[in-house]
Every structure is written in C-alpha cells, then in structure tokens.
C-alpha positions in Angstrom: 24.4 -3.5 6.7 21.6 -5.1 4.8 19.7 -4.0 1.5 16.8 -2.3 3.6 19.1 -0.1 5.4 20.6 1.0 2.2 17.1 1.8 0.7 16.0 3.7 3.5 19.2 5.5 3.9 18.8 7.0 0.5 15.1 7.7 0.7 13.7 10.8 2.2 11.1 10.3 5.1 8.4 11.6 2.8 9.0 8.7 0.4 8.0 6.2 3.2 4.8 7.9 3.6 4.1 7.8 -0.1 4.7 3.9 -0.1 2.4 3.5 2.9 -0.2 5.6 1.2 0.0 3.6 -1.9 -0.2 0.3 -0.1 -3.3 1.5 2.1 -5.0 2.7 -1.1 -4.3 -0.7 -3.0 -5.8 -2.7 0.0 -8.9 -0.5 0.3 -9.5 -0.8 -3.5 -9.2 -4.5 -3.2 -11.5 -4.7 -0.2 -14.2 -2.4 -1.8 -14.0 -4.5 -5.1 -14.5 -7.6 -3.0 -17.4 -6.2 -1.1 -19.1 -4.8 -4.4 -18.7 -8.3 -6.1 -20.5 -9.9 -3.0 -23.3 -7.3 -3.1 -23.8 -8.2 -6.9 -24.1 -11.8 -6.1 -27.0 -11.2 -3.7 
C-alpha cells in the first residue's frame, strides 16, 4: 500500500471533487491572466 491509497482511503469522495475544482479554477485563472496580458500588449 502506497501513500496515495492511504490519502484516498481517509478522504471522503467529496474531498476529491473539491481538489479537482480548485485545480480547474487555478488553471482557468492562469489562462485568463495570460490571455488578458496578451490583449494588453496589442
């Protein structure tokens, strides 16, 4: 049994969706910031 199995063994399924949501929000924010910076240059 490795560390990841231990973590997901203790976390409820909802916690996984919270992590996924945070990752998606961060990615969208970074993409939006990069897009805005590109628009400002032009």
